[in-house]
C-alpha positions in Angstrom: 247.4 -22.8 198.8 248.7 -23.0 195.2 251.4 -25.6 194.3 253.9 -25.7 191.5 254.0 -28.1 188.6 256.3 -30.9 189.8 258.3 -31.0 186.6 259.8 -27.6 187.4 262.0 -29.0 190.2 263.7 -31.7 188.2 267.3 -31.7 187.1 268.9 -34.1 184.5 269.9 -36.7 187.2 266.3 -36.8 188.6 264.8 -37.1 185.2 266.9 -40.1 184.5 265.6 -41.8 187.7 262.0 -40.8 186.8 262.3 -42.3 183.3 263.8 -45.5 184.6 261.0 -46.0 187.1 258.3 -45.2 184.5 259.8 -47.7 182.0 259.7 -50.4 184.8 256.1 -49.3 185.4 255.0 -49.8 181.8 256.5 -53.2 181.8 254.6 -54.0 185.0 251.4 -52.9 183.3 252.1 -55.1 180.3 252.9 -58.2 182.4 250.0 -57.8 184.9 246.7 -57.3 183.1 244.9 -59.6 185.6 245.1 -60.0 189.3 246.8 -63.4 188.9 249.3 -62.0 186.5 250.1 -59.2 188.9 250.7 -61.6 191.7 253.0 -63.7 189.6 255.0 -60.6 188.5 255.2 -59.3 192.1 256.2 -62.7 193.6 259.0 -63.1 191.0 260.2 -59.6 191.8 260.2 -59.8 195.6 261.7 -63.3 195.9 264.8 -61.9 194.0 264.9 -59.2 196.7 265.0 -61.8 199.6 261.3 -62.2 200.5 260.3 -65.6 201.8 256.9 -67.1 201.6 255.0 -67.1 204.9 254.1 -70.8 204.7 257.8 -71.7 204.2 258.8 -69.6 207.2 256.1 -71.3 209.3 257.2 -74.8 208.3 260.8 -74.0 209.1 259.9 -72.4 212.4 261.7 -69.3 211.4 262.1 -66.6 214.1 261.5 -63.2 212.5 263.9 -60.4 213.4 264.6 -56.9 212.1 265.2 -56.8 208.4 263.5 -60.1 207.6 261.2 -60.0 204.5 258.1 -62.2 204.4 255.1 -62.4 202.0 251.7 -64.2 202.0 249.7 -64.8 198.8 246.0 -65.6 199.1 244.2 -67.6 196.3 246.7 -66.1 193.7 244.9 -62.8 193.7 246.0 -60.9 196.8 249.3 -60.4 198.6 250.6 -59.0 201.8 254.3 -58.2 202.2 256.1 -57.4 205.5 259.6 -56.1 206.3 260.2 -56.5 210.0 261.3 -53.4 211.9 263.2 -53.0 215.2 260.2 -51.9 217.3 257.7 -54.5 218.6 254.8 -55.0 216.2 252.5 -54.0 219.1 253.8 -50.4 218.3 252.0 -50.7 215.0 253.0 -50.9 211.3 253.4 -48.5 208.4 251.0 -49.9 205.8 250.8 -49.2 202.1 247.6 -50.6 200.6 246.3 -50.7 197.0 244.2 -52.9 194.7 245.2 -54.9 191.6 241.8 -55.6 190.0 240.6 -53.3 187.2 237.4 -52.8 185.3 237.1 -55.4 182.5 234.8 -57.9 180.9 234.5 -61.4 182.3 233.6 -64.4 180.3 230.4 -66.1 181.6 230.4 -69.8 182.7 228.3 -71.0 179.7 229.6 -68.4 177.2 230.0 -69.8 173.7 227.3 -69.6 171.1 226.9 -69.4 167.3 224.5 -66.9 165.8 221.5 -68.3 164.0 222.7 -67.7 160.5 226.1 -69.3 160.9 228.1 -66.1 160.7 230.0 -65.7 163.9 230.9 -67.5 167.2 230.7 -65.4 170.3 231.8 -65.5 173.9 229.1 -64.0 176.2 230.5 -61.7 178.9 229.5 -59.9 182.1 231.2 -56.5 182.7 233.2 -56.2 186.0 233.3 -52.9 187.9 232.1 -49.5 186.8 232.4 -49.1 183.1 231.0 -47.0 180.3 229.9 -49.9 178.1 230.1 -48.0 174.8 233.9 -47.6 175.3 234.5 -51.3 175.0 233.2 -51.8 171.4 235.4 -51.9 168.2 238.6 -52.2 170.2 241.2 -54.9 169.7 240.8 -57.1 172.8 242.8 -59.9 174.4 241.8 -62.9 176.5 243.7 -63.5 179.8 243.1 -66.0 182.5 242.9 -69.6 183.5 240.9 -72.6 182.8 240.8 -75.2 185.5 239.9 -78.8 184.5 238.1 -81.2 186.8 241.3 -83.1 187.5 242.9 -79.9 188.8 245.0 -79.1 185.7 245.4 -75.3 185.3 245.6 -74.0 181.8 246.8 -70.5 181.4 245.6 -68.3 178.6 247.0 -65.1 177.2 245.9 -64.5 173.6 246.0 -61.2 171.8 249.2 -59.6 173.2 251.9 -60.9 170.9 252.3 -59.6 167.4 251.4 -62.9 165.8 248.4 -63.5 168.1 244.8 -63.0 166.9 242.8 -60.4 168.7 239.1 -60.3 169.4 236.5 -57.5 169.3 232.9 -56.5 170.0 231.0 -55.1 167.0 229.0 -51.9 166.9 226.3 -50.7 164.5 227.6 -48.7 161.5 226.8 -45.0 161.6 224.8 -45.2 158.4 222.2 -47.4 160.2 222.4 -45.9 163.7 219.8 -43.2 163.6 217.7 -44.9 166.3 220.7 -46.0 168.3 222.0 -42.5 168.4 218.9 -41.3 170.2 219.6 -43.5 173.2 221.3 -42.3 176.3 225.0 -43.2 176.8 224.0 -45.7 179.5 221.8 -47.5 177.0 223.5 -47.1 173.6 225.4 -50.3 174.3 223.6 -52.8 176.6 225.4 -55.1 178.9 224.2 -58.2 177.1 225.4 -56.8 173.8 229.1 -57.0 175.0 229.7 -60.3 173.3 233.1 -61.1 171.9 233.5 -62.3 168.3 236.0 -65.2 168.4 235.5 -66.9 165.1 233.7 -67.0 161.7 235.1 -70.0 159.8 233.2 -73.3 159.7 235.0 -76.4 160.8 236.5 -78.4 157.9 235.0 -81.9 157.9 235.9 -84.8 155.6 233.1 -86.6 153.6 233.3 -89.5 156.1 233.1 -87.2 159.1 230.1 -85.5 157.6 228.2 -88.8 157.5 228.9 -89.6 161.2 226.5 -88.6 164.0 229.3 -86.5 165.6 230.1 -84.9 162.3 226.4 -84.0 161.7 226.2 -82.4 165.2 229.4 -80.3 164.4 227.9 -79.2 161.1 224.8 -77.8 162.8 227.1 -75.4 164.6 230.1 -75.5 162.3 231.7 -72.2 163.3 231.4 -72.9 167.0 232.7 -76.4 166.4 235.7 -74.9 164.5 236.6 -72.6 167.5 236.1 -75.5 170.0 238.4 -77.7 167.8 241.1 -75.0 168.0 240.7 -74.7 171.8 241.0 -78.5 172.1 244.1 -78.8 169.9 245.8 -75.7 171.3 244.9 -75.7 175.0 243.4 -79.2 175.5 240.1 -78.1 177.1 236.5 -78.8 176.2 233.5 -76.6 176.2 232.3 -77.7 179.6 235.6 -76.6 181.1 234.4 -73.0 180.7 232.4 -73.8 183.8 235.5 -73.6 186.0 237.4 -70.9 184.1 238.3 -67.3 185.0 238.8 -65.6 181.6 239.1 -61.8 181.5 238.7 -59.6 178.4 241.1 -56.7 178.4 242.4 -54.2 175.8 245.1 -55.7 173.6 248.4 -53.9 173.4 251.1 -52.4 175.5 251.3 -49.4 177.7 252.8 -46.5 175.8 254.4 -43.1 176.3 251.9 -40.4 175.2 252.4 -36.8 174.0 255.1 -35.3 171.8 257.0 -34.7 175.0 256.5 -38.3 176.2 255.3 -36.9 179.6 252.3 -39.2 179.9 251.7 -42.9 180.1 248.7 -44.4 178.3 247.8 -47.9 179.4 245.1 -50.3 180.6 244.5 -51.0 184.3 246.3 -48.0 185.8 243.4 -47.8 188.3 244.9 -49.1 190.5 248.1 -50.8 189.4 249.9 -47.4 189.3 249.5 -47.3 193.1 250.3 -51.1 193.4 253.5 -50.7 191.5 254.7 -47.6 193.3 253.9 -49.2 196.7 255.8 -52.4 195.7 258.8 -50.3 194.6 258.8 -48.3 197.8 258.8 -51.6 199.8 261.9 -52.7 197.9 263.8 -49.4 197.9 263.2 -47.9 201.4 266.3 -47.6 203.5 265.5 -47.2 207.2 262.4 -47.8 209.3 261.8 -48.4 212.9 258.4 -50.0 212.6 257.5 -53.0 210.6 256.4 -52.0 207.1 253.6 -53.8 205.2 252.2 -53.6 201.7 248.8 -55.0 200.9 247.7 -55.5 197.3 244.2 -56.8 197.1 241.5 -58.0 194.7 237.8 -57.1 194.3 238.0 -53.4 195.2 236.1 -52.5 192.0 233.1 -54.5 193.1 233.1 -53.5 196.8 236.1 -55.3 198.3 234.0 -58.5 198.7 234.9 -62.2 198.6 237.7 -64.2 200.0 240.4 -62.1 198.2 238.8 -58.7 198.9 239.8 -56.4 201.7 236.7 -57.3 203.7 238.0 -60.8 204.1 240.2 -61.9 207.1 243.2 -62.9 205.1 245.2 -59.8 206.0 244.4 -60.0 209.7 245.3 -63.7 209.6 248.6 -63.0 208.0 249.4 -60.3 210.6 248.7 -62.9 213.4 251.0 -65.4 211.8 253.8 -62.8 211.4 253.4 -61.8 215.0 253.6 -65.4 216.1 256.9 -65.9 214.2 258.2 -62.7 215.8 257.3 -64.1 219.2 254.6 -61.5 219.9 251.4 -63.2 219.2 248.3 -62.9 221.3 244.8 -61.9 220.3 245.3 -58.7 222.3 248.6 -58.0 220.7 247.2 -58.4 217.2 244.5 -55.8 218.0 247.1 -53.4 219.5 249.3 -53.8 216.3 246.4 -53.0 214.0 245.0 -50.1 216.0 248.4 -48.4 216.3 249.2 -48.8 212.6 249.3 -45.9 210.1 248.1 -46.5 206.5 248.1 -44.9 203.1 245.1 -46.4 201.3 246.4 -45.9 197.8 244.0 -45.4 194.9 243.9 -43.2 191.9 242.2 -39.8 191.9 240.2 -38.1 189.1 242.5 -35.6 187.3 241.0 -32.3 186.3 239.9 -32.5 182.7 239.5 -29.1 181.1 237.1 -30.6 178.5 234.7 -31.4 181.3 235.5 -28.6 183.8 231.9 -28.3 184.9 232.2 -31.6 186.8 235.1 -30.4 189.0 235.5 -27.9 191.8 238.8 -26.6 190.5 240.2 -25.4 193.9 239.9 -29.0 195.2 240.6 -31.0 192.0 243.7 -33.1 191.4 246.0 -31.6 188.7 248.0 -33.9 186.5 251.7 -33.1 186.8 251.4 -31.6 190.3 252.5 -34.7 192.3 251.0 -37.2 194.7 247.3 -36.7 195.6 245.8 -37.0 199.1 242.1 -37.3 199.5 241.0 -36.5 203.1 237.8 -38.2 202.3 236.1 -40.0 199.4 232.5 -41.2 199.4 229.5 -39.6 197.8 227.1 -36.8 198.5 227.5 -36.2 202.3 230.8 -38.1 202.4 228.8 -41.3 202.6 230.9 -44.5 202.6 234.2 -42.6 203.1 237.0 -42.7 205.6 237.5 -39.1 206.7 241.0 -38.8 208.0 241.5 -36.7 211.2 243.3 -33.4 211.1 246.2 -34.6 213.3 247.0 -37.4 210.9 246.8 -35.1 207.9 249.2 -32.7 209.5 251.6 -35.6 210.2 251.4 -36.7 206.6 252.1 -33.1 205.4 255.2 -33.0 207.5 256.5 -36.3 206.2 256.0 -35.1 202.6 257.5 -31.7 203.1 260.5 -33.1 204.9 261.0 -35.5 202.0 260.6 -32.8 199.4 257.7 -34.7 197.9 255.4 -32.8 195.5 251.8 -33.4 196.7 248.4 -31.9 196.5 244.9 -32.5 198.1 241.7 -33.2 196.1 238.1 -34.3 196.1 236.5 -36.6 193.5 234.5 -34.0 191.6 231.9 -31.5 192.7 229.7 -32.1 195.7 226.6 -34.1 194.6 228.0 -34.7 191.1 229.5 -38.2 191.9 231.8 -40.0 194.2 233.7 -43.2 194.8 235.3 -45.4 197.4 238.5 -47.2 198.3 239.7 -49.8 200.8 240.4 -47.1 203.4 237.3 -47.4 205.5 237.8 -51.2 205.9 241.3 -50.8 207.5 240.0 -47.9 209.5 237.6 -50.3 211.2 240.7 -51.5 213.2 241.0 -47.9 214.6 244.2 -47.1 212.7 245.0 -43.8 211.1 244.2 -44.0 207.3 244.2 -41.5 204.5 243.6 -42.0 200.8 246.4 -41.2 198.5 247.6 -41.9 195.0 248.0 -40.7 191.4 245.7 -38.5 189.3 244.3 -40.3 186.3 242.6 -39.1 183.1 240.0 -41.5 181.5 239.5 -43.3 184.8 237.8 -46.8 184.3 238.2 -46.5 180.5 240.0 -49.2 178.5 243.0 -46.8 178.2 243.8 -44.6 181.1 246.4 -41.8 181.3 248.8 -40.8 184.1 251.7 -38.3 184.3 255.2 -39.7 184.7 256.1 -37.1 187.2 253.0 -38.0 189.4 254.1 -41.7 189.3 257.6 -40.8 190.4 256.5 -38.4 193.1 254.0 -40.9 194.5 256.8 -43.5 194.7 258.9 -41.0 196.6 256.0 -40.2 198.8 255.4 -43.9 199.7 259.1 -44.2 200.7 258.8 -41.1 202.9 255.8 -42.6 204.6 257.2 -46.1 205.0 260.4 -44.8 206.6 258.8 -42.4 209.0 255.0 -42.8 209.5 255.1 -43.2 213.3 252.5 -40.9 214.7 
């Protein structure tokens, strides 16, 4: 049952392909630190490859035939891509699915305040997804997102990534005064309400005349906050109450980097699950032949339960399939159901890489090993497989054959020891249609931390595995 380290099979030509893909991946991570940024990056990429927006195809009354490429974006946070095959869609699709949201800090709707002694101005935040809160303090942080004004104007923000940008941070208590703090559990050492971002410390500069006006006196009472608001007004043209309709995300500042003296690893923010999103996207663009229609779904909100209009539990994907089938001349409610039930899916999400420093949390025979290729999780969930999709043996055997025929390095894994923890993906939601689904993806160290690590060879083997699946997943 043992498998070889995937690096061992590579020659010079293969290594060049691997490095090229991983360089593209690092750029993808840098350009897509939020769901909206991911969607913009993906749309720009696929339109150059001949993908047409679904709404455009509908308006033009386009008849979809083999080889046509169509995509549908929902609320700028989720996307479904389709490449039409030669078989009727009622024969099912080969589906690659991943999520593009990642743990982070979200700015609250009424966020800005100045401390009582006129020292700092803060943005109040609410963490998103499962995080260790203490990992987010004393780091250089960036603000990404949009502010939407009442007249519909959308203001994009991306501050903290360029060399001449300011960065932001959350303070922590110095070790010299932290005796009481250090007695707290890791869950309590930094409280959620303490994750407030320092965004300024300089009072607004007012003229003598301004200081005498009622507006000037009001600004002087909160001089540091007024100074920050003045910058926001002059730079971005929005007022404090525009925070009410803003989506601003706090993420680690800085680019994804190669890690290790041998440059074998990638260290970057948001690899859960943008590593699977990127490799799925690339597989869609690079696959050569397929009988069935191939689909790639990249969705929002997985980290908080796949809820909301842009999460996998919404109907946007099912609606898109119905529209696609209508343009292909196959639509009926029954045909949509047949298509979905006969489809095969790789629900792509990251897996926990065995960490020798915390070996006690893993069952080593069934742990994902970094550098050993693509990971398949027959089931996820917690305790007694609760909340999981448990793939059937016939489908697992079929996937094994596809991977072996494609010379893809792969392994199987569970998420830690029984009763130690657990986790979930979007797999069980798609399985509700009756289709075959299995979890797959890339092993990650530091999962859900501000900086996560992956192996280049695992990224490349997963990309190759997705192509093998897309081209031949008919069961």
